[in-house]
C-alpha positions as CSV (number, residue, x, y, z in Angstrom):
1,M,-27.8,6.0,-3.3
2,D,-32.0,6.7,-2.8
3,I,-34.8,4.0,-2.1
4,S,-36.1,4.1,-5.7
5,D,-31.9,2.7,-6.7
6,L,-32.6,0.1,-3.8
7,K,-35.8,-1.1,-5.9
8,Q,-33.9,-1.6,-9.0
9,L,-31.4,-3.9,-7.9
10,K,-34.0,-5.5,-5.8
11,K,-35.4,-6.3,-9.2
12,E,-32.0,-7.1,-11.1
13,S,-30.9,-9.3,-8.1
14,K,-34.6,-11.3,-8.1
15,L,-34.4,-11.7,-4.2
16,T,-36.8,-11.7,-1.6
17,N,-37.7,-9.3,1.3
18,A,-36.7,-12.4,3.1
19,E,-33.5,-13.1,1.6
20,I,-32.1,-9.7,1.5
21,A,-33.4,-9.6,5.6
22,E,-31.0,-12.7,6.2
23,L,-28.2,-11.5,4.3
24,S,-28.0,-8.3,5.3
25,G,-29.3,-8.7,9.5
26,V,-31.7,-6.2,8.9
27,P,-35.2,-7.3,10.6
28,F,-37.5,-8.7,7.9
29,S,-39.9,-6.3,9.0
30,T,-37.6,-3.0,8.4
31,V,-36.9,-4.4,5.0
32,N,-40.7,-4.9,4.2
33,K,-41.4,-1.2,5.8
34,I,-38.6,-0.1,3.2
35,F,-39.3,-1.5,-0.5
36,S,-43.4,-0.5,0.7
37,G,-42.7,2.7,1.2
38,A,-43.8,3.0,4.9
39,T,-40.1,4.0,6.0
40,E,-39.7,7.5,3.7
41,N,-36.1,7.8,5.9
42,P,-34.3,5.3,7.2
43,R,-31.2,5.1,8.2
44,Y,-28.1,5.6,5.9
45,A,-26.3,2.7,7.5
46,T,-29.6,0.4,7.0
47,L,-29.8,1.5,3.3
48,L,-26.0,1.0,3.3
49,A,-26.3,-2.8,4.3
50,I,-28.9,-3.6,1.6
51,E,-27.4,-2.1,-0.9
52,Q,-24.0,-4.7,-0.3
53,V,-26.8,-7.9,-0.1
54,L,-28.0,-6.5,-3.2
55,T,-24.6,-5.8,-5.2
56,H,-22.6,-8.6,-3.8
57,K,-25.7,-10.9,-3.1
58,Q,-23.6,-13.0,-0.3
59,K,-23.5,-12.8,3.5
60,L,-21.8,-10.0,5.4
61,P,-20.3,-9.6,8.4
62,L,-23.3,-8.1,10.2
63,Y,-25.6,-8.1,12.6
64,Y,-28.4,-5.4,13.7
65,D,-27.8,-3.4,16.6
66,E,-31.4,-3.0,18.4
67,V,-30.0,0.3,20.3
68,K,-28.8,1.8,17.0
69,Q,-31.5,0.8,15.3
70,E,-28.8,0.2,12.6
71,P,-26.8,-3.0,11.1
72,C,-23.0,-2.9,12.3
73,L,-19.7,-5.2,12.1
74,V,-19.9,-8.3,14.1
75,R,-17.5,-7.2,17.1
76,E,-15.2,-9.9,17.1
77,S,-15.7,-11.0,13.4
78,P,-13.4,-13.0,11.1
79,A,-13.3,-10.2,9.0
80,P,-13.8,-7.1,10.4
81,Y,-12.9,-4.6,7.4
82,Y,-15.1,-5.3,4.0
83,Y,-15.5,-2.7,1.3
84,T,-18.2,-2.0,-0.9
85,A,-18.3,-2.1,-4.6
86,R,-19.4,1.2,-5.4
87,R,-17.2,4.6,-4.7
88,Y,-18.2,6.3,-2.1
89,D,-16.3,9.9,-0.9
90,Y,-16.1,11.7,2.5
91,S,-19.7,13.2,1.8
92,D,-20.8,9.0,2.6
93,I,-18.4,9.2,6.0
94,E,-20.5,12.3,7.3
95,K,-23.8,10.3,7.1
96,L,-23.0,7.2,9.1
97,S,-23.9,7.0,12.8
98,E,-21.3,8.8,14.8
99,T,-21.1,5.2,16.8
100,T,-20.4,3.9,13.1
101,R,-16.6,3.1,12.4
102,A,-15.5,3.3,9.1
103,E,-12.8,4.1,6.8
104,L,-12.3,5.7,3.2
105,I,-9.7,4.6,1.0
106,D,-9.7,5.5,-2.7
107,G,-13.4,5.7,-2.9
108,R,-14.1,2.3,-0.9
109,L,-15.6,2.2,2.2
110,Y,-14.4,0.0,5.0
111,L,-16.3,-0.8,8.0
112,M,-14.8,-1.6,11.4
113,S,-15.5,-3.7,14.1
114,A,-15.3,-2.3,18.1
115,P,-11.8,-2.9,19.5
116,S,-10.6,-5.8,21.7
117,R,-9.7,-4.9,25.1
118,I,-6.3,-5.5,24.6
119,H,-6.4,-3.9,21.1
120,Q,-7.7,-0.5,23.8
121,F,-5.3,-1.1,26.6
122,L,-2.5,-0.7,24.3
123,V,-3.7,2.2,22.7
124,A,-4.4,4.5,26.4
125,E,-0.6,3.3,27.2
126,L,0.9,4.0,24.2
127,F,-0.8,7.5,24.1
128,F,0.0,8.0,27.6
129,S,3.6,7.5,27.2
130,I,3.6,9.6,23.9
131,K,2.0,12.5,25.6
132,S,3.8,12.5,28.4
133,H,6.8,12.7,26.6
134,I,5.5,15.5,24.6
135,R,5.0,17.7,27.7
136,R,8.2,16.7,29.2
137,N,10.2,18.3,26.3
138,K,7.3,20.8,25.6
139,S,7.5,19.7,22.0
140,A,4.8,21.6,19.9
141,C,3.6,17.9,18.4
142,H,0.3,16.9,19.4
143,V,-1.1,13.2,20.0
144,Y,-4.2,12.2,19.5
145,T,-6.4,8.7,19.7
146,A,-9.3,7.3,17.3
147,P,-12.0,8.7,16.6
148,F,-10.3,11.5,15.1
149,A,-10.6,12.3,11.5
150,V,-7.9,12.3,9.0
151,R,-8.4,13.4,5.8
152,L,-5.2,12.2,4.2
153,F,-4.6,13.7,1.1
154,A,-7.0,16.4,2.4
155,D,-9.7,15.4,-0.8
156,E,-12.9,13.2,-0.5
157,K,-11.6,10.3,-1.2
158,T,-9.1,8.8,1.8
159,F,-10.0,9.0,4.9
160,V,-8.7,7.1,8.1
161,E,-9.2,7.0,11.9
162,P,-5.7,5.9,13.4
163,D,-5.2,4.4,16.1
164,I,-2.7,6.7,17.5
165,A,-1.8,10.0,15.4
166,V,1.2,12.6,16.3
167,I,1.2,15.5,14.2
168,C,3.9,18.3,14.4
169,N,2.2,21.4,12.2
170,R,-0.5,22.7,13.4
171,D,-1.4,23.9,10.1
172,I,-3.1,20.7,9.0
173,M,-5.4,20.8,12.2
174,T,-9.3,21.0,11.8
175,E,-12.4,21.0,14.1
176,K,-12.5,17.4,13.4
177,G,-9.2,16.3,12.9
178,C,-6.3,17.1,10.3
179,D,-6.3,17.8,6.4
180,G,-3.1,15.9,5.9
181,A,-0.8,13.7,6.8
182,P,0.2,13.4,10.7
183,D,4.1,13.1,11.5
184,L,3.7,9.7,13.1
185,I,0.6,7.3,13.0
186,I,0.4,3.7,14.9
187,E,-2.1,1.2,14.5
188,V,-2.6,-1.8,17.0
189,V,-3.7,-5.0,14.5
190,S,-5.7,-8.0,14.9
191,P,-5.0,-11.1,13.3
192,S,-7.6,-10.6,10.9
193,N,-7.1,-7.1,9.4
194,A,-3.3,-7.6,9.4
195,T,-3.2,-7.2,5.7
196,H,-5.0,-3.9,5.6
197,D,-2.4,-2.3,8.0
198,Y,0.8,-3.7,6.7
199,V,0.3,-3.8,3.5
200,T,-2.8,-1.1,2.3
201,K,-2.3,1.5,4.9
202,L,1.2,1.2,4.7
203,M,1.6,2.4,1.7
204,K,-0.8,4.8,1.5
205,Y,0.7,6.6,4.6
206,Q,4.2,6.8,2.8
207,K,2.6,8.3,-0.3
208,A,1.2,11.0,1.9
209,G,4.0,11.9,3.6
210,V,3.7,10.5,6.9
211,R,6.9,10.4,8.7
212,E,7.0,7.4,10.7
213,Y,4.4,4.2,11.1
214,W,4.1,2.0,13.8
215,I,2.6,-1.4,13.4
216,V,1.9,-2.5,16.9
217,N,1.0,-7.1,16.9
218,P,-0.4,-8.0,20.1
219,E,-0.4,-11.7,19.0
220,Q,3.0,-11.8,18.0
221,E,3.9,-8.8,21.2
222,R,6.3,-7.6,18.2
223,V,6.2,-3.8,16.8
224,S,7.1,-2.9,13.2
225,V,8.8,0.8,13.2
226,I,9.1,2.1,9.9
227,N,10.6,5.5,9.2
228,F,10.1,6.8,5.8
229,E,12.3,9.5,6.1
230,N,15.3,7.7,7.7
231,P,16.3,4.1,7.8
232,D,18.2,4.2,10.5
233,Y,15.1,4.3,12.8
234,T,13.3,1.1,11.0
235,A,13.6,-1.7,13.0
236,D,11.3,-4.8,14.1
237,Y,11.1,-5.2,18.3
238,T,9.9,-7.3,20.8
239,Y,7.5,-6.3,23.7
240,T,11.0,-6.3,25.6
241,D,13.1,-3.9,23.3
242,S,13.7,-0.6,24.2
243,I,11.1,1.3,21.1
244,S,12.3,4.6,20.1
245,S,11.1,7.1,17.2
246,G,12.6,9.1,14.9
247,V,9.8,11.5,14.7
248,L,9.5,12.0,18.4
249,P,13.5,12.5,19.5
250,G,14.4,10.6,23.1
251,L,11.2,8.8,23.5
252,Q,11.8,5.1,25.1
253,I,8.9,2.8,24.9
254,T,9.3,-0.9,26.3
255,I,5.6,-2.6,26.1
256,N,6.7,-5.1,28.7
257,E,6.9,-2.2,31.3
258,F,3.0,-1.6,31.4
259,M,1.9,-4.7,30.1
260,G,2.0,-6.6,33.8
261,E,-1.1,-3.8,34.6
262,F,-3.2,-5.8,31.4
């Protein structure tokens, strides 16, 4: 969508520049420059924020980052994910700045807020445990943490950045990530995005051919392991339990063993 399209949407919405600025989080001066033509090539994220206001006519969980000079999601927003009205593809993901985290599911764009400290701690410790296990066992698998581009169906409509992805098939790896389903995916959830991880992503991961999916819930101190190949490995664990995997034989992780360092 270009500026001419935004001007048409603005005309139809009957919103003023001041209202657009208030709802989008984009400075009033920037909105004025865009619609007056003074700014010929505004940042893509700025256009995206204005577009959402003109199509939704409601306040989105955005703030304006003065350093990056673009709208971003509130770091502790009650809704760290939102999807947009129109359909997008992978080319839209590539237009976003490197510091803007986003996922694409069935053509819907989900912007993601910055992760919390407990989120990053858990991802780091789980990655270290899995990486150490892979090295000890000289496994052919590889483990990566976000940002790591995963095009689940190797198409233009679905793109995700799992917190942790284990890939055992080098043929699907690309320079940016992988085109296809990882063998094991781990997501650390927050209360506000729980449905996204427990329902939306779970269904997509199963359909794409992910073999095993872990959902780590810091608030409940529980881990759900869903093995789509072998139900014997599907179970719910607490932080005191030893968690095992059907994808990485012999892997045993007890989260409470490292939580004392948090």
